[in-house]
Every structure is written in structure tokens, then in C-alpha cells.
C-alpha positions as CSV (number, residue, x, y, z in Angstrom):
1,M,-72.5,-93.7,71.1
2,I,-74.5,-96.9,70.4
3,L,-73.4,-99.5,68.2
4,Q,-74.3,-103.0,67.0
5,H,-72.6,-105.8,66.2
6,G,-74.6,-109.0,64.3
7,T,-73.4,-112.4,65.3
8,T,-74.5,-115.7,67.1
9,L,-75.3,-115.6,70.4
10,Q,-72.9,-118.2,71.3
11,R,-70.5,-115.8,69.9
12,A,-71.9,-112.6,71.4
13,N,-71.7,-114.4,74.6
14,S,-68.5,-114.3,74.6
15,I,-67.4,-110.9,72.9
16,M,-69.5,-109.7,75.8
17,T,-67.6,-111.1,78.7
18,H,-63.9,-111.4,77.0
19,G,-64.0,-108.3,74.8
20,P,-63.5,-108.9,70.6
21,D,-60.8,-111.4,70.0
22,I,-59.0,-110.2,67.1
23,A,-57.4,-113.3,66.8
24,Y,-60.4,-115.4,66.6
25,H,-60.6,-117.7,63.6
26,E,-64.0,-118.6,62.1
27,P,-64.5,-122.0,61.9
28,G,-64.0,-123.0,58.2
29,G,-62.7,-119.6,58.0
30,L,-59.3,-118.7,55.9
31,G,-58.0,-116.2,58.5
32,T,-58.4,-114.0,61.9
33,A,-61.0,-111.2,62.4
34,D,-58.1,-108.7,62.8
35,G,-60.4,-106.3,63.6
36,F,-64.1,-105.2,65.4
37,S,-66.4,-104.0,63.1
38,C,-69.7,-102.4,64.3
39,N,-72.9,-100.7,62.8
40,I,-74.2,-96.7,64.4
41,L,-77.6,-97.5,65.8
42,G,-79.8,-95.3,63.2
43,G,-76.9,-94.7,61.2
44,P,-76.6,-95.6,57.6
45,Q,-75.9,-99.4,56.9
46,P,-74.0,-99.6,53.7
47,L,-73.2,-103.4,53.8
48,D,-75.8,-105.1,55.1
49,T,-78.5,-104.3,58.1
50,V,-77.1,-106.0,61.3
51,V,-80.2,-108.4,61.4
52,R,-79.4,-109.7,58.3
53,Y,-75.8,-110.0,59.3
54,A,-76.7,-112.1,62.7
55,Q,-79.3,-113.9,60.7
56,G,-76.5,-115.3,58.3
57,K,-74.3,-116.0,60.4
58,S,-76.8,-117.9,62.3
59,Q,-77.2,-120.1,59.2
60,T,-74.1,-120.4,58.9
61,F,-72.9,-121.2,61.8
62,S,-76.6,-122.9,63.1
63,N,-74.9,-124.9,66.2
64,E,-74.4,-121.4,67.7
65,G,-77.5,-120.5,69.2
66,G,-78.9,-118.9,66.9
67,P,-78.7,-114.9,65.5
68,A,-78.5,-112.0,67.9
69,I,-77.0,-108.3,68.5
70,L,-74.0,-107.4,70.8
71,E,-74.9,-103.8,71.6
72,I,-72.4,-101.6,73.4
73,D,-72.5,-97.9,74.4
74,V,-68.8,-96.9,73.3
75,P,-67.5,-93.0,74.2
76,A,-67.5,-90.7,71.0
77,E,-64.3,-90.4,71.4
78,I,-63.0,-94.2,70.8
79,V,-65.3,-94.4,68.3
80,D,-63.8,-91.2,66.4
81,L,-60.2,-93.4,66.4
82,A,-62.0,-96.0,64.2
83,D,-62.4,-93.1,61.7
84,S,-60.2,-94.5,58.6
85,P,-59.6,-93.1,55.0
86,W,-61.1,-96.2,53.9
87,L,-63.7,-96.6,56.0
88,P,-65.1,-93.3,57.7
89,V,-67.2,-93.2,60.5
90,N,-70.1,-91.2,58.9
91,H,-70.5,-94.2,56.6
92,G,-72.5,-95.9,59.1
93,V,-69.7,-98.7,60.1
94,V,-67.3,-98.7,62.6
95,Q,-64.4,-100.6,62.2
96,F,-62.2,-100.7,65.0
97,D,-58.5,-102.0,64.1
98,E,-54.9,-101.9,65.8
99,Q,-53.9,-98.1,65.6
100,Y,-57.6,-97.4,65.1
101,G,-59.1,-97.3,68.0
102,L,-59.4,-101.1,69.0
103,E,-56.4,-101.0,71.7
104,E,-58.6,-97.9,73.3
105,L,-62.2,-100.2,73.0
106,L,-60.4,-103.0,75.1
107,K,-59.0,-100.9,77.7
108,V,-62.5,-99.7,78.5
109,W,-64.6,-102.6,77.7
110,D,-65.1,-104.0,81.4
111,T,-66.8,-100.8,82.1
112,I,-69.1,-99.8,78.8
113,P,-72.5,-100.9,78.5
114,K,-73.3,-103.9,76.9
115,R,-76.2,-106.2,76.5
116,I,-77.2,-108.6,73.6
117,I,-80.3,-108.4,71.6
118,E,-81.5,-112.1,70.7
119,L,-83.6,-112.3,67.5
120,R,-85.5,-114.9,65.9
121,S,-84.4,-117.5,63.5
122,T,-85.5,-117.2,59.9
């Protein structure tokens, strides 16, 4: 299943190389990431579009190379593990958390297809 994560180019490169870092502390942020969220390509985007989210991150963190989308192809059985009562996968957002597919995603991270889509800054 193709998933997209909106972010900055610097962060997309880091995630692509090392995998999602749930201990990541955003500059000026109050806490750690705790999980890894993505939108399903072509699915509903109830919170915001992945493009607008990436552009917002880029505006907030203008020294991180501009907006980008990290696109990953995750096996459906791992996506299914992220299905939770508070954020069902069929809503279009996949939130990988501990005990909800994150460990399994990290195990296969080096083997799944990934690419970075650079966006134009707004």
C-alpha cells in the first residue's frame, strides 16, 4: 500500500535512511513524535492534504530544504496492524504506534520501496 508522509526535505532524507524515529524531538516542540503518521495515496485526507502539511512544515522550519513527501510502499498486513479504535485506517490516515504496526514497519524498513518527492515552496 502506498503511503505518503509530508515533511521537509531534510527530515524526509533522514527518515528514508534511518527509518521513523519515534524519539524525534522537533525544534521548539514540547514532546517526542511517539509514532509515524502517513496518508494513504488516493485515500481520504481528513486532517489536511499531505502537500499542505509538507508546505506548512517547510514554512515553520525554513532551513530544512523545503517541502517534501516521503512515499513508502508498506505491505498491507503491516498497515492493517496500525488500525486502531481511535484512528481507523479506513479514514485515510495510518498512524504507526507502538503495538500498532510500528515495530513491524521498522523491521522491514530497509526492504520496502521508498522515494522522496520534492515540492515547490509556497
